[in-house]
C-alpha positions as CSV (number, residue, x, y, z in Angstrom):
1,M,-33.5,38.2,-42.5
2,T,-30.8,35.7,-43.6
3,V,-29.0,36.2,-40.3
4,F,-32.2,35.5,-38.4
5,R,-32.7,32.3,-40.4
6,D,-29.2,31.2,-39.7
7,K,-29.6,31.7,-36.0
8,I,-32.8,29.6,-36.1
9,R,-31.0,26.8,-37.9
10,L,-28.1,27.0,-35.4
11,G,-30.5,26.8,-32.5
12,L,-32.4,23.9,-34.0
13,F,-29.1,22.1,-34.7
14,T,-27.9,22.7,-31.1
15,L,-31.2,21.4,-29.7
16,S,-31.0,18.3,-31.9
17,L,-27.5,17.6,-30.6
18,V,-28.6,17.9,-27.0
19,A,-31.5,15.5,-27.7
20,V,-29.2,13.0,-29.4
21,N,-26.7,13.1,-26.5
22,A,-29.5,12.8,-24.0
23,C,-30.9,9.7,-25.8
24,S,-27.5,8.3,-26.1
25,S,-26.8,8.8,-22.4
26,D,-30.1,7.3,-21.4
27,G,-29.5,4.3,-23.7
28,F,-26.2,3.6,-22.2
29,T,-27.5,3.9,-18.7
30,Q,-30.2,1.4,-19.6
31,A,-27.6,-0.9,-21.1
32,A,-25.4,-0.7,-18.0
33,N,-28.4,-1.7,-15.9
34,Q,-29.1,-4.6,-18.2
35,Y,-25.6,-5.7,-17.9
36,C,-25.7,-5.4,-14.1
37,S,-28.8,-7.6,-14.0
38,L,-26.9,-10.5,-15.6
39,Y,-25.0,-10.8,-12.3
40,S,-28.1,-10.8,-10.1
41,A,-28.9,-13.7,-7.8
42,E,-32.0,-14.5,-9.9
43,S,-29.9,-14.5,-13.1
44,L,-27.1,-16.7,-11.7
45,A,-29.6,-19.2,-10.2
46,S,-30.7,-20.1,-13.8
47,V,-27.3,-21.6,-14.4
48,G,-27.6,-24.0,-11.4
49,E,-26.6,-23.8,-7.8
50,K,-23.7,-26.3,-8.2
51,A,-22.2,-24.7,-11.3
52,E,-18.6,-23.6,-11.0
53,V,-17.5,-20.0,-11.5
54,Q,-16.1,-20.5,-14.9
55,A,-19.4,-22.1,-16.1
56,I,-21.4,-19.2,-14.6
57,F,-19.1,-16.6,-16.2
58,G,-19.4,-18.4,-19.5
59,S,-23.2,-18.1,-19.3
60,I,-22.9,-14.4,-18.6
61,L,-20.6,-13.9,-21.6
62,K,-23.2,-15.5,-23.9
63,R,-26.1,-13.6,-22.6
64,Q,-24.4,-10.2,-22.6
65,T,-24.4,-10.3,-26.4
66,S,-28.1,-9.7,-26.3
67,I,-27.6,-6.2,-25.0
68,K,-28.1,-3.9,-28.0
69,N,-25.8,-1.0,-27.2
70,K,-22.6,-0.6,-29.3
71,N,-20.8,1.4,-26.6
72,L,-21.3,-1.2,-24.0
73,Q,-20.4,-4.0,-26.4
74,N,-17.2,-2.2,-27.3
75,I,-16.3,-1.8,-23.6
76,L,-16.8,-5.5,-22.9
77,K,-14.8,-6.5,-26.0
78,S,-11.9,-4.2,-25.3
79,S,-11.6,-4.8,-21.5
80,D,-8.6,-6.5,-20.1
81,S,-9.5,-10.2,-19.9
82,S,-6.1,-11.4,-18.6
83,S,-7.6,-12.2,-15.2
84,F,-10.8,-11.9,-13.3
85,S,-9.6,-9.0,-11.2
86,N,-8.3,-7.1,-14.3
87,Y,-11.5,-7.7,-16.2
88,Y,-13.6,-6.4,-13.3
89,A,-11.5,-3.3,-12.9
90,S,-11.3,-2.6,-16.6
91,V,-15.1,-3.0,-17.2
92,K,-16.0,-0.9,-14.2
93,E,-13.6,1.9,-15.1
94,K,-14.8,2.1,-18.7
95,I,-18.5,2.0,-17.8
96,E,-18.0,4.8,-15.3
97,A,-16.0,6.8,-17.9
98,E,-18.9,6.4,-20.3
99,L,-21.6,7.3,-17.7
100,G,-19.6,10.2,-16.3
101,H,-20.1,9.1,-12.8
102,A,-19.7,6.1,-10.4
103,W,-21.5,2.9,-11.5
104,S,-23.2,1.1,-8.7
105,C,-23.8,-2.6,-9.3
106,D,-23.5,-4.6,-6.1
107,S,-24.1,-8.0,-7.8
108,F,-21.2,-7.2,-10.3
109,D,-18.9,-6.3,-7.4
110,Q,-20.0,-9.4,-5.4
111,F,-19.3,-11.7,-8.3
112,F,-15.7,-10.6,-8.9
113,L,-14.8,-9.4,-5.3
114,P,-17.1,-11.3,-3.0
115,K,-17.3,-10.0,0.6
116,Q,-15.9,-12.2,3.2
117,K,-16.7,-12.3,6.9
118,V,-13.5,-11.0,8.6
119,I,-12.6,-11.1,12.3
120,S,-10.2,-8.3,13.2
121,L,-7.8,-9.2,16.0
122,S,-5.3,-7.1,17.9
123,L,-2.3,-9.0,19.3
124,I,-1.0,-7.2,22.4
125,G,1.7,-9.8,23.1
126,V,2.6,-13.0,24.9
127,K,2.9,-13.1,28.7
128,Q,2.6,-15.4,31.7
129,K,-0.7,-15.0,33.5
130,A,-2.4,-16.9,36.3
131,I,-6.0,-17.7,35.5
132,D,-8.4,-18.7,38.2
133,P,-11.3,-20.6,36.6
134,H,-13.3,-20.2,39.7
135,D,-13.2,-16.5,39.6
136,E,-16.8,-15.2,38.9
137,N,-15.3,-12.5,36.6
138,V,-13.5,-15.1,34.4
139,I,-15.4,-16.8,31.5
140,T,-13.5,-19.8,30.1
141,I,-14.4,-21.2,26.7
142,M,-12.9,-24.6,25.7
143,L,-13.2,-26.3,22.3
144,A,-13.2,-30.0,23.2
145,H,-12.0,-32.8,20.9
146,S,-15.5,-34.3,21.2
147,G,-16.9,-31.3,19.3
148,E,-18.5,-29.8,22.4
149,I,-17.9,-26.2,23.6
150,L,-17.5,-25.9,27.3
151,V,-18.3,-22.6,29.0
152,N,-16.9,-22.6,32.5
153,G,-16.9,-26.4,32.3
154,A,-20.5,-26.7,31.2
155,P,-20.8,-28.4,27.8
156,L,-22.9,-27.0,24.9
157,K,-24.1,-29.2,22.1
158,E,-24.6,-26.3,19.6
159,I,-22.6,-23.2,18.9
160,S,-25.8,-21.3,18.6
161,K,-26.3,-21.6,22.3
162,L,-22.9,-20.0,23.1
163,K,-24.1,-16.4,23.4
164,A,-27.0,-17.4,25.7
165,A,-24.6,-19.5,27.8
166,I,-22.2,-16.5,28.3
167,E,-25.0,-14.1,29.0
168,S,-26.4,-16.4,31.7
169,R,-23.0,-16.3,33.4
170,T,-22.4,-12.6,33.2
171,A,-25.4,-11.9,35.4
172,K,-25.9,-8.5,33.6
173,R,-22.4,-7.4,34.6
174,P,-20.7,-5.1,32.1
175,I,-18.7,-7.1,29.6
176,S,-15.7,-4.8,30.2
177,Q,-15.4,-6.1,33.8
178,L,-15.1,-9.7,32.7
179,S,-12.1,-11.7,31.4
180,F,-12.5,-14.1,28.6
181,V,-10.2,-17.1,28.1
182,L,-10.2,-19.4,25.1
183,Y,-8.3,-22.6,24.7
184,F,-8.4,-25.7,22.6
185,D,-8.4,-29.4,23.5
186,E,-6.0,-31.5,21.4
187,G,-7.9,-32.6,18.2
188,S,-10.6,-30.0,18.6
189,N,-12.5,-28.6,15.6
190,G,-10.7,-25.5,14.5
191,E,-13.6,-24.5,12.3
192,L,-15.5,-23.4,15.4
193,V,-12.9,-20.7,16.3
194,S,-14.5,-18.1,14.0
195,D,-18.0,-18.9,15.3
196,V,-16.8,-18.4,18.9
197,M,-15.0,-15.1,18.0
198,I,-18.1,-13.8,16.2
199,A,-20.3,-14.6,19.1
200,L,-17.9,-12.8,21.5
201,A,-17.7,-9.8,19.2
202,E,-21.5,-9.6,19.1
203,L,-21.6,-9.5,22.9
204,G,-19.2,-6.6,22.9
205,V,-16.1,-8.5,24.0
206,V,-12.9,-6.7,22.8
207,S,-10.2,-8.8,24.4
208,V,-9.7,-12.6,24.7
209,D,-6.8,-14.5,26.3
210,L,-5.8,-17.4,24.2
211,I,-4.1,-20.1,26.2
212,D,-1.1,-21.7,24.5
213,M,-1.5,-25.4,25.4
214,P,1.9,-27.3,25.8
């Protein structure tokens, strides 16, 4: 009888431990979600659109103290604050260790490691090449000092019209059969280069000849 009672006590104790661990796990998950929400666009907007990063981060540091979870607070206090990148990596690593799995918080990632629009280029080399601007298979794009973009000599007032202008000249021919040439007038707006490259990439262009103007 005594052995039976001991087994019952042991079983109840085990169940209570499981329940406590489950509650603890759920509580931390909820706290991690609360912490993630501090970096959301809605939360950051309350600081002000023109606020600098340091001011925004300072606001987050103040508001994170309202999260009532000791484990999370210990993580935030003990994380490496020597730099933004170290803090990001340290917090993320410790939260994931506590959760036991990957922590997904896009707004947290975007705050510390914002995604940038990147244009990938492959440089084959430099060579001498004769370019016939009158060839129907050649599309020339020039950035003029006036701010205009010229496609085969025809000026565009807006970069947004570039794709349509190119498509009107391809006459539904496969992009792979056409040659694209890009060159810059002296004093032209270099900020338009990325816009031109993005438009070409969206059209499926994989190779562009860049003329080295003397």
